[in-house]
C-alpha positions as CSV (number, residue, x, y, z in Angstrom):
1,M,27.6,31.8,-24.2
2,Q,25.7,28.5,-23.8
3,T,26.6,26.0,-21.1
4,Q,27.3,22.4,-22.1
5,S,24.5,20.0,-21.2
6,N,24.3,16.3,-20.5
7,S,20.5,16.4,-21.2
8,K,19.7,17.1,-17.6
9,K,16.1,16.9,-16.3
10,I,15.0,20.0,-14.4
11,I,11.7,20.2,-12.5
12,I,10.4,23.7,-11.6
13,V,7.7,23.8,-8.9
14,G,5.5,26.8,-9.6
15,G,4.8,28.4,-12.9
16,V,3.9,32.0,-12.3
17,A,6.4,34.9,-12.5
18,G,9.4,33.3,-10.9
19,G,9.0,29.7,-12.2
20,A,8.2,30.8,-15.7
21,G,11.1,33.2,-15.7
22,V,13.5,30.5,-14.5
23,A,12.3,28.1,-17.2
24,A,12.8,30.7,-20.0
25,R,16.3,31.5,-18.7
26,L,17.3,27.9,-18.4
27,R,16.2,27.2,-22.0
28,R,18.3,30.1,-23.3
29,N,21.3,28.6,-21.5
30,D,20.7,25.0,-22.5
31,E,18.9,23.8,-25.6
32,K,19.0,20.2,-24.7
33,A,17.7,20.1,-21.1
34,E,14.4,18.5,-20.3
35,I,12.4,21.2,-18.4
36,I,9.1,20.5,-16.6
37,I,7.0,23.1,-14.9
38,L,4.5,21.7,-12.3
39,E,1.9,24.4,-11.4
40,K,-0.9,23.5,-9.1
41,G,-3.2,26.3,-10.4
42,P,-4.8,26.6,-13.8
43,Y,-2.6,29.4,-15.2
44,I,1.1,30.3,-15.6
45,S,2.9,33.6,-16.0
46,Y,0.2,36.1,-15.1
47,A,0.4,39.7,-14.0
48,N,-0.3,39.8,-10.2
49,C,-0.4,43.6,-10.1
50,G,-3.0,43.6,-12.8
51,L,-5.5,41.5,-10.8
52,P,-7.3,44.5,-9.1
53,Y,-7.8,46.2,-12.5
54,Y,-9.8,43.3,-13.7
55,V,-12.2,43.8,-10.8
56,G,-12.4,47.5,-11.7
57,D,-13.1,46.7,-15.4
58,V,-10.0,48.6,-16.5
59,I,-8.7,45.3,-17.8
60,K,-11.9,44.0,-19.4
61,E,-10.8,40.5,-20.6
62,K,-9.5,37.8,-18.3
63,A,-7.1,36.7,-21.1
64,D,-5.4,40.1,-20.9
65,L,-4.1,39.2,-17.4
66,L,-2.1,36.3,-18.8
67,L,1.4,37.1,-20.0
68,Q,1.7,33.6,-21.5
69,T,-0.7,30.8,-22.3
70,V,0.3,27.2,-21.5
71,S,0.5,26.2,-25.1
72,G,2.3,29.4,-26.2
73,F,4.9,29.1,-23.5
74,S,5.4,25.4,-24.1
75,Q,5.9,25.9,-27.9
76,R,8.2,29.0,-27.5
77,F,10.5,27.5,-25.0
78,H,10.1,23.8,-25.5
79,V,9.0,23.3,-21.9
80,D,6.7,20.6,-20.6
81,V,4.1,22.7,-18.7
82,R,1.6,20.8,-16.5
83,V,-1.0,23.0,-14.8
84,E,-3.2,21.7,-12.0
85,N,-0.4,19.4,-11.1
86,E,0.6,19.9,-7.5
87,V,3.8,18.6,-5.9
88,I,2.7,17.0,-2.7
89,H,6.0,15.4,-1.6
90,I,9.7,15.7,-2.4
91,Q,12.1,12.7,-2.0
92,T,15.5,14.2,-2.0
93,E,17.2,10.7,-1.4
94,T,15.9,9.4,-4.7
95,K,15.7,12.8,-6.4
96,S,12.0,12.6,-7.3
97,V,8.8,14.3,-6.5
98,T,5.3,13.0,-6.0
99,V,2.6,14.9,-8.0
100,M,-1.2,15.1,-7.7
101,D,-2.9,15.7,-11.1
102,H,-6.0,17.5,-10.0
103,T,-7.6,17.1,-13.4
104,S,-7.6,13.3,-13.4
105,G,-7.0,12.6,-9.7
106,R,-3.9,10.6,-10.6
107,I,-0.8,10.5,-8.3
108,Y,2.5,9.9,-9.9
109,D,6.3,10.2,-9.3
110,E,8.6,12.3,-11.5
111,S,12.4,12.1,-11.2
112,Y,14.8,15.0,-11.6
113,D,18.4,16.0,-11.8
114,T,17.8,19.5,-10.6
115,L,14.8,20.8,-8.6
116,V,13.8,24.5,-8.6
117,L,11.2,25.6,-5.9
118,S,9.2,28.7,-6.9
119,P,5.8,28.0,-5.4
120,G,5.0,31.6,-4.6
121,A,3.2,32.7,-1.4
122,S,-0.3,32.4,0.0
123,P,-2.4,35.3,1.2
124,I,-2.6,35.8,4.9
125,R,-6.1,35.0,6.1
126,P,-6.4,36.3,9.6
127,R,-7.8,33.9,12.2
128,L,-10.8,36.1,12.9
129,P,-14.3,35.1,13.6
130,G,-16.2,35.2,10.3
131,A,-13.1,35.0,8.1
132,D,-14.6,32.1,6.2
133,L,-17.9,33.8,5.4
134,P,-18.8,33.7,1.6
135,H,-18.4,37.5,1.2
136,V,-14.8,37.4,2.4
137,F,-12.1,37.1,-0.3
138,T,-8.4,36.9,-0.7
139,L,-6.6,38.3,-3.8
140,R,-3.6,36.5,-5.0
141,T,-4.5,34.5,-8.2
142,V,-6.6,34.8,-11.3
143,P,-9.4,32.7,-9.9
144,D,-9.4,35.0,-6.8
145,T,-10.0,38.1,-8.9
146,V,-12.7,36.3,-11.0
147,R,-14.6,35.3,-7.9
148,I,-14.5,38.9,-6.6
149,R,-15.7,40.3,-9.9
150,E,-18.5,37.8,-10.2
151,Y,-19.6,38.5,-6.7
152,I,-19.8,42.2,-7.4
153,E,-21.7,41.7,-10.6
154,T,-24.2,39.3,-8.9
155,H,-24.7,40.9,-5.4
156,H,-24.0,44.6,-6.2
157,P,-22.4,45.4,-2.8
158,R,-22.5,49.0,-1.6
159,T,-19.5,48.9,0.8
160,A,-16.2,47.0,1.1
161,A,-13.5,46.8,3.7
162,I,-9.9,45.9,2.8
163,I,-7.7,44.5,5.5
164,G,-4.1,45.5,4.6
165,G,-2.9,48.6,3.0
166,G,0.0,47.4,0.8
167,F,0.3,47.8,-2.9
168,I,-2.4,45.4,-3.8
169,G,-4.7,46.6,-1.1
170,V,-4.5,50.2,-2.3
171,E,-4.9,49.1,-6.0
172,M,-8.0,47.2,-4.9
173,A,-9.4,50.2,-3.1
174,E,-8.9,52.2,-6.3
175,N,-10.8,49.7,-8.4
176,L,-13.6,49.1,-6.0
177,R,-14.2,52.9,-6.0
178,E,-14.4,52.6,-9.8
179,Q,-17.3,50.3,-9.2
180,N,-19.0,53.0,-7.0
181,I,-18.4,51.0,-3.9
182,Q,-17.7,52.8,-0.6
183,V,-14.3,51.5,0.6
184,S,-12.5,51.4,3.9
185,I,-8.9,50.3,4.4
186,V,-7.9,48.8,7.8
187,E,-4.1,48.9,8.3
188,A,-2.3,47.9,11.4
189,A,0.7,50.2,10.6
190,D,0.7,53.9,10.9
191,H,0.7,54.5,7.1
192,L,-0.2,52.8,3.8
193,I,2.4,50.9,1.7
194,G,5.1,50.2,4.3
195,A,8.0,50.6,1.7
196,I,7.5,54.4,1.5
197,D,8.6,56.9,4.2
198,D,6.5,59.1,6.4
199,D,6.7,62.2,4.3
200,M,5.5,60.4,1.2
201,S,2.8,58.7,3.2
202,Y,1.1,62.0,4.1
203,D,0.6,62.9,0.4
204,L,-0.6,59.4,-0.3
205,H,-3.1,59.5,2.5
206,N,-4.5,62.8,1.4
207,H,-4.9,61.5,-2.1
208,V,-6.6,58.3,-1.1
209,R,-9.0,60.2,1.2
210,S,-9.7,62.7,-1.6
211,K,-11.1,59.7,-3.6
212,G,-13.6,59.0,-0.8
213,V,-11.7,56.0,0.8
214,K,-11.8,55.8,4.6
215,L,-8.6,55.0,6.3
216,F,-8.3,53.2,9.6
217,L,-4.6,53.3,10.4
218,K,-3.0,51.7,13.5
219,E,-6.2,49.7,13.7
220,M,-6.7,45.9,13.6
221,A,-9.8,44.0,12.6
222,Q,-11.2,41.9,15.4
223,S,-14.0,40.0,13.7
224,I,-16.1,39.8,10.5
225,S,-19.9,39.6,10.4
C-alpha cells in the first residue's frame, strides 16, 4: 500500500548501505517524492565486508565491490544522487543543509521537508606515536582498500600488524595471508570477534593460529615505528 504524497523533498545524508537502502524504500512507498542523496565519498552502496577480499585478490575487480553505480541507482529509483557532496552544516530552523561540492569547490544550500542522517562511522585511529606514518592504514571505504592493495603491490611488505580483532580485522588477516604476508593481530580483549562466546573463541583462535597468524590477546599497541 502506497502512502499519499504532497511531493515532499527528502534529503538523505550518506549513501552507502543505510542511506541507499532508505532511499530505495522511500521510493517504493512514494512515487512522487523528491529524494536527494548527499554522499561525501565517491561511491554509494558498496559491500563493506567485501573490502578485505579485494586486498586478497579474491575479488579481482574494484567494480565488483559496488552493489550499485551512481547512474544505475539514480535511474532505477529516480533519486538525485550527488557523490563527493558533503553536508557541512544543518539549519534546522530553516530546514536546509549547507553542502560542499568537493569536485567543484562550490558551497550551496539545499532545503528539505524531511532529513535522514545516515553518515556511517569513521574508523578509530588510535592516538599513538606513529599512527600517521605512510604505511599505517584504516579500512572502511573503497578508497581505503585500494590504497592498501596498491601499497602491497608497490612495496611488497613481508609482515603486517592488525590492531583490532573484529570481523573486518580477521577477514583482513585472512586476505593478507593470501598475499604471503606474515600477520599479527593485536586485540585488547581476551578473544577475537567480541560477539562470540568463549567456547567458540577457542576454536576460532586455534583455526587462526593454524593459518600462521600470531595473536596478541589482552594486549594494546603503544606506538608505531
